[in-house]
N, C-alpha and C positions, 0 to 999 in steps of 0.2 A: 205303103212305104215301110219296109222291114228295117229295123235298126241294126244294120250290119256291124257298126262300130261296137255294139254291145258284145257281139261274139268274139271280138278281138281282145276283150279284157279277160286275162287268163284265170282270174279268180271267179268269174261267172260260169257256173256249171250248167245251168238250165235257164232258158228264157223263152217266153211265149208272148206273142202279140195276139190278144183275144178281142173280138168285137163285143161291145156291150151297148147299153142304151145311150151313153154319152159319146160314143164313137169307138175308141179302142182302149184297152187296158193292157199295159205292159207289165208282165210278171216275170221276175227273175230271182235266182238264188246266188248269193255271194258267200264264199268261204275264204276268210283271211283274218288277220289280226284286227282287233277293234279299230286301231288307228287307220289301217288300210281300208277297212270297210267304210269308214267315214269319208276318206278321200274319194273312193269309188262312188259313193252315194252323192257327194257334192258334184262330181264330174257329170253324173247322169242327170242330176237336177239342172245343172248349168246347160247341158246340151239339149234337154227336152223343154226346159222352161215350165215344167209342170210340178204341181204339188205331189208329194210322195206319201204313201202310207207304209211305214217301215215296221215290219213284224219280225223282231228278232227270235231266234230259236229258243224255245222254252225248255225243250227236252230233246236229246238226240237219240234216234233209234237207228241202229245199224242192223241190216238184214244181210246175212251171208248166204250165198247160193254156190253150191259146188256141183259140178257135173263130172261124171266119169267119162273121160274121153279116151278112146283107144287110139 
């Protein structure tokens, strides 16, 4: 069962449903204001009924890639 509703949250940029020993692990990234992030996390917790491990960004790395396209 893929959580399609997660892809409808515009602040969620990546999400993966990964199998593990306990069943499945849902991993996702959220980019928004602190207040909005808390709203999104609460919504996800309510919809899933699962405990969450929240790992906030400690340091941001931006990698730029440029291609010469003719």
